[in-house]
N, C-alpha and C positions, 0 to 999 in steps of 0.2 A: 504494500500500500504506500502511495505517495501522498504527502500532506503539504499543501502550500500555505505558508503563513502570510496573512495580510496584516499590514501595519502602516503607520505614518499617515500622510494626508491622502486626498482624493486621487491625485495623479499616480502615486505609488500603488494605491489599492487597485486602480484600474489595470496597471501593468501586471500586478501579481494575479489578479483575477483572470486576465486574458491568458496568462501562462497556465493557470489552473484549467481553464476551459480546453486548451489544446492538450494538456496532459490527460484530462478526463476523456477527451476524444480518442486518445490512444489507449488509455486504460480506465475502464469504468469504475474501478475501485478508488480512484483519486478523490481526495477531499480537500477542503480548505478550512482554515481556522482563522479567526480574527484575534490578534493580540490586544488585550485590553489596555496595555500600556499606552496605546495611541490615544486613549480617552483623555490622558493628562495633558498632552501638548498639541493635539489636533482636535478635529470636530467629531471624533469617534468613528464608528462604522458609517461611512457616507454612501455606500453603494445602494442602500435601501432608499434613502431619502432622494437621491438623484435619479436612480435608474430602476428602482423597485426590485432590486436583487436582495432577497431575504437571507439573513443568517440565523440559523437555528442553533441555539445553545443547548443542544441535545445532550443526553447522558454520554453517548459515545464521543461527542466533541469535547465534553468536559474531561473525560478520561484521557483522550488524546492530548489535550492541552496540558494536563497534569504531567503526562509522560514527557512532553516537549520541554516543560520547565525543568523537570528532573534531569533530562538529557543535557540541558544547557547550563546546569548548575556548576559554577567554577569557583565559588568563594573560598572554600576550604579544600585544598587538594587531597588531604588525607581522607576526606569523605567522597569527593567527586570522582577520583580516579578509580576506586573499586566499583562505583556505580556505573561509570562509563564502560568499564570492562564487561560488566554483566549485560548492559544494554547492547553492547557490540556483539556479544555472544548470541543475543536474541535477534540480531539483525536490525536493531534500532539505532539510528544515528541522525545527526543534523548535518545537512549539506548546505554550506554557505556559498553564496555566489562569489565568483572570482572578482578581485578588486578592479580589474580592467573592464568589467561589464561586457566583455566580448562573448559572443554566442558560443555555447558548448552543446553540440547536438546530442551528446550522451545524456544531458540533463532531461531530455524528452523521453528517454527510455524508461519503461516500468522498472521498479526496484523490487528486490526481495526484502522481506521483512517490512519494517516501517521506516520510511525516510522522510524527515521534515526539511522542506526546502525554504531557506531564508535568504531573501535578496530582493533586488528591485525588478529584475527581468525586463529592462527597458528596451532591449532590442526587439524589433518587430519580427525577427527571425524565429522567436519563440512561439509566435502565433500567426504568422502570415498565412499559413496553410488554411486557416479558418477565418480569413479576413472578413468575409460577409457575415459570419456568425458573430464576430466581435462587434462589427458596426451595428448589427441588428440588436445586440444585447445592450450596447451603450446608446440607447435612444432617449433623448431628453423629452420630458412631458410638457408640451406647450401650455397645458392648463395650469402648470405650476410656475410659469415664467414671470407672470405679473405684467400689468399694463405698461409700467415705465420701461421695462426691458423690451416689450413688444414694439414700443415707439422707437427705441434705439435700433431694433432689428430692421424697421422700415428704413431708417437712415442708412444702415449698412447695405441693404439690398438695393438702394437707389444710387449707390456710388461705386466707383472702382475701389472698393474698401480693402485696406491693408491693416490688419491687427498688429499692434506693437505691445507685446506683453513685457512689462518692466517689473521684474521680481527683485525687490530689495528687502525691506523689513528685517527678518531674522538673518538674511544673507549678509547684512551689514554688521552683525554682532561680531565681537572680537574672536569668538570661537569659530565662526563660519567664514569670516571675510577672506582670509588668505586662500581658502580652499574653494569657496563658491562665489562670494561677493565680488571678488576681483576679476571675474570673467567678463561680465557684461558691463563694461565701463560706458561712460558718456560717448567716448569715441566709437565704441562698437555700434551703438544705436545710430549715431550720425552717419557712419559708413554704411550701415545696413539701409538706412533711409535713402541715401544717395544711390546705392545699388538698386534699390527697388524702383526709384524714379527712372532709372535707365531701362527697366524691364516692363514697366506698366505706364500706360498713358493716363495722365491726370489722376494719379492715385490720391485717395483721401485716407489719412492715417488716423485710426481709432486706437487710443492708448488705454490699456487696462493695467492697473498698477496697485500695489499696496503702499505706495509712497507718492501720494497725489501732489504734495508740495514740491518735491524734487522734479517731477515731470512738468509741472506748471512753470517752474523756474527755467527749465532748460529747453522746452519745446513750445514755441509760439508761432502761430501762423494761421492763415485762413483754411489751410488743408489739414489742420490738426484738431482733433476732437478728443477730449479726455472723458472717459466714462468712469464715474465714481459713485455707483449706486448699489453695488453688491459687496457686502462685507461678511466676515465670520461664516456662519452656517449657510449664508446665501452666496458665498463666493463662487460656487459651482455655476451660477448663472452667467458669470463672465466666460466660463468655458463654452457655454452654449452660444453666446454672442460671438466669441472669437471663431468658433467652428463655422459660423455662417459668413465670415469675411471671405473675400475672394483670394487674398494672399496673406502671408504671415511673416512677421519678424518676431523671433522667439528669444526668450531668456533661456538660461541653462537649467531647466527644471522639467519635471514630469508633467506639471500642469500645462505648461506651454506645449510640450511634446504632444499630449493627447488632444489639446485644443486644435492643433493643426492637423493631426492625423485623422481626426473625425470629419474634416472638411469633405463634403460630398463631391466637390469638383475633383475629377481624377487627375488634373494637371495644375495644381496651384504652385506658385512660387513660395517656397518656405526658406527663409534665411535664418541661419543658426550660427552661434559661435562655434568654431572648430573644436575648442576644448570644452567638454562638459564640466570638467573640474580643472581648476587653474593649473596650467603647465602640463596637462595630461590630455592626450588624444586617445579616445576610445573608438576603435574602428567600427564597431557594430551598433553604436547607440542611435545613430540617425539613419533613416532610409537613404538609399543611394541618390535619389533624385533631389534631396534637399541641398541647398547652397550653403557651404560652410565658409565662413569668413575667418581669416587668420591674421591679416595685416590691418590692424587698426590701433 
């Protein structure tokens, strides 16, 4: 049995669930668990609220989650080492995704015993074989979007719309900046906008951000519109709006990634920073058709 662990925010949960769906397509015994640790720093299990994907905290899931926590216990080695040896004998282990995020085809193979998969699984190669299933699963419900967002949707549909997702917030914290926040600099966005102008006639740029004041300070013009109506548990509505834009300029995050990937236009221009993490290039994170900027 393979068990996929879902954790962190919406974009991560979507990648993990897409990986789960393809694994289940290969082996029907595959299950997924939601790590309740995400309730503390994110909006909890978001797939139900956004896409109607239910998570049942059944008895078997509770037992599996307990085994997962035991298998991952490392606080006291004199306790954890004997436990790990016993679990290993029983075929129970945690498989952590490789640090380079590159696609490993062996991860799609069914496992013996019980294997818990922990990672982001952001490469589309983990689920591209069931692309239509993924797109049908991640369908936004228009009835939940709200009048204000539907008005923005009309603006997006009436223009050569380009989404610009500016992820700052926690990326600017001292803990995250050198790894994540330093990737999408002001120069990156300026270069990406310049590049998009060379590709699209009369583009109109719609900005989505968690740092409204920074965007207002740095981007002014008649073809710039800042959307600032969806926060906290409603942030997913920005993903809906972004996915309806014609073209995309992304930040280095899974929210941007999925917002662009769900675009129904089969040939959108998607501009991304070459490095998903500062000073590191991961070959399989982005689809091949996306435009990767490195000189900015």
